[in-house]
C-alpha positions as CSV (number, residue, x, y, z in Angstrom):
1,N,-31.9,28.7,52.6
2,F,-34.8,28.5,50.2
3,H,-37.0,26.5,52.5
4,L,-36.4,28.7,55.5
5,R,-37.0,31.8,53.4
6,M,-34.4,33.7,55.3
7,K,-30.8,34.7,54.6
8,V,-28.2,33.1,56.7
9,T,-25.0,35.1,57.0
10,P,-21.7,34.3,58.7
11,G,-22.3,37.1,61.2
12,G,-25.8,35.8,61.9
13,L,-24.3,32.3,62.6
14,V,-21.8,33.7,65.0
15,Q,-24.5,35.6,66.8
16,M,-26.6,32.5,67.1
17,W,-23.5,30.6,68.4
18,H,-23.0,33.2,71.1
19,R,-26.7,33.2,72.1
20,L,-26.5,29.4,72.3
21,A,-23.4,29.6,74.5
22,D,-25.3,32.0,76.8
23,L,-28.2,29.6,77.1
24,L,-26.0,26.5,77.7
25,F,-23.6,28.2,80.2
26,A,-25.8,27.3,83.2
27,W,-25.7,23.6,82.2
28,Y,-21.9,23.8,81.7
29,E,-21.6,25.2,85.3
30,Q,-23.9,22.5,86.6
31,I,-21.7,19.7,85.0
32,H,-18.7,21.4,86.6
33,H,-20.4,21.3,90.0
34,E,-21.6,17.7,89.6
35,S,-18.1,16.6,88.5
36,L,-16.6,18.2,91.7
37,E,-19.3,16.3,93.8
38,S,-18.6,12.9,92.2
39,A,-17.0,9.9,93.9
40,T,-14.5,9.4,91.1
41,L,-13.1,11.6,88.4
42,H,-10.7,10.9,85.6
43,A,-8.6,13.9,84.4
44,D,-6.5,14.3,81.3
45,E,-5.3,17.0,79.0
46,T,-4.2,17.2,75.3
47,G,-2.9,19.9,73.0
48,W,-5.5,22.1,71.4
49,R,-4.9,24.9,68.8
50,V,-6.6,28.2,69.3
51,S,-5.9,30.8,66.7
52,G,-2.7,29.1,65.8
53,K,-1.4,28.9,69.4
54,T,-1.1,25.9,71.6
55,H,-3.7,25.7,74.4
56,W,-4.8,22.6,76.3
57,L,-8.1,20.8,76.2
58,W,-8.7,19.5,79.7
59,C,-11.2,16.6,80.2
60,F,-12.7,15.7,83.6
61,A,-15.0,12.6,83.3
62,N,-16.8,9.9,85.1
63,T,-19.7,7.6,84.3
64,E,-22.2,10.5,84.7
65,N,-20.4,13.6,83.4
66,V,-17.8,14.9,81.0
67,F,-16.5,18.4,81.5
68,Y,-14.2,20.1,79.0
69,M,-12.2,23.2,79.6
70,I,-9.7,24.9,77.2
71,D,-6.9,26.8,78.9
72,R,-3.5,28.2,77.9
73,S,-1.9,26.4,80.8
74,R,-1.1,22.7,81.0
75,G,-0.2,23.0,84.7
76,S,-1.5,23.9,88.1
77,P,-3.1,27.2,87.1
78,A,-5.6,25.3,84.9
79,L,-6.3,22.7,87.5
80,A,-6.9,25.5,90.1
81,K,-9.6,26.9,87.7
82,F,-11.4,23.5,87.7
83,F,-10.8,22.4,91.3
84,T,-12.3,25.4,93.0
85,R,-12.3,23.5,96.3
86,A,-10.9,20.3,97.7
87,F,-12.2,17.2,95.8
88,E,-13.7,14.7,98.2
89,G,-13.5,11.8,95.7
90,T,-10.8,9.7,94.0
91,L,-8.9,11.6,91.3
92,I,-7.6,9.2,88.5
93,T,-4.8,10.6,86.4
94,D,-1.7,9.8,84.5
95,F,1.7,10.7,86.0
96,W,1.8,14.3,84.9
97,S,3.2,16.2,88.0
98,P,0.7,19.1,88.2
99,Y,-2.0,16.6,89.3
100,E,0.0,16.1,92.5
101,A,-0.9,19.6,93.6
102,V,-4.7,18.8,93.6
103,I,-6.1,18.5,97.0
104,C,-8.4,15.4,97.1
105,A,-9.5,12.6,99.3
106,D,-7.6,10.0,97.3
107,K,-5.6,9.6,94.1
108,Q,-5.2,6.7,91.7
109,K,-2.9,6.5,88.7
110,C,-4.1,5.3,85.4
111,W,-3.2,1.6,84.7
112,P,-2.8,1.9,81.0
113,H,-0.2,4.7,81.5
114,L,1.6,2.7,84.1
115,L,1.6,-0.4,81.8
116,R,3.0,1.6,78.9
117,D,5.8,2.9,81.2
118,V,6.5,-0.6,82.4
119,A,6.8,-1.8,78.8
120,A,9.2,1.0,78.0
121,V,11.4,0.0,80.9
122,D,11.2,-3.6,79.8
123,D,12.5,-2.7,76.4
124,A,15.3,-0.5,77.9
125,S,16.3,-3.1,80.5
126,P,16.1,-6.6,78.8
127,N,18.8,-8.1,81.0
128,D,17.7,-6.8,84.4
129,E,16.3,-9.8,86.2
130,E,15.1,-7.9,89.2
131,W,13.1,-5.6,87.0
132,K,11.7,-8.5,85.0
133,S,10.5,-10.1,88.2
134,F,8.8,-6.9,89.3
135,S,7.3,-6.2,85.9
136,R,5.8,-9.7,85.7
137,R,4.3,-9.5,89.2
138,L,2.8,-6.0,88.5
139,V,1.3,-7.0,85.1
140,G,0.0,-10.3,86.7
141,A,-1.7,-8.3,89.4
142,Y,-3.3,-6.1,86.8
143,R,-4.5,-9.0,84.7
144,D,-6.0,-10.7,87.8
145,A,-7.8,-7.5,88.7
146,K,-9.2,-7.3,85.2
147,K,-10.5,-10.9,85.5
148,L,-12.0,-10.3,88.9
149,H,-14.3,-7.5,88.1
150,P,-16.6,-9.4,85.7
151,Q,-16.7,-12.3,88.2
152,R,-18.2,-10.0,90.9
153,T,-21.8,-10.9,90.1
154,Q,-21.1,-14.6,90.5
155,M,-19.3,-14.2,93.9
156,T,-20.6,-13.5,97.3
157,A,-19.8,-10.1,98.7
158,D,-17.5,-11.6,101.2
159,A,-15.6,-13.6,98.6
160,Y,-15.3,-10.6,96.3
161,D,-14.0,-8.4,99.2
162,M,-11.5,-11.1,100.2
163,S,-10.2,-11.3,96.6
164,V,-9.9,-7.5,96.4
165,A,-8.0,-7.5,99.7
166,R,-5.6,-10.1,98.4
167,L,-5.0,-8.1,95.2
168,E,-4.5,-4.9,97.2
169,A,-1.9,-6.7,99.4
170,R,-0.1,-8.0,96.3
171,I,0.1,-4.5,94.8
172,G,1.0,-3.1,98.1
173,S,3.9,-5.5,98.4
174,L,5.2,-4.4,95.0
175,A,5.2,-0.8,96.2
176,S,7.3,-1.5,99.3
């Protein structure tokens, strides 16, 4: 306060905050647009308190952008506010059912969420041999995929593509 030689009041701070929001809104909209134009997009939501009431903080992210949106809804109405048109990329989400309503070119489920669910079923079904076999094969495919990615730079494009195709076939056989 003394060095600036001006009085800062709570109301003045709120006014500055609103002016800043007005200035940054165009950038916020640009990030929204760029997110909708991206090849991949991760989406997730978490509880967020606003004036003592539960709202949801939605996060849409990829390697270039992160877009946050706070909404009262945890369902399709909030997603409709973000996805103002069909998404031409791959949407990567957990297994929350409202994501199924999003129109997009492709969908992928989040591996960490899947592996947590697999571990929970493992714990609940310790004597189910068929499940154990499935679980081992699924986790093995995931581990092999994790190992393959860093090896990409040491492989020819054809060898890498062949390895990816084999992994996709393994995962596809688990789904059938």
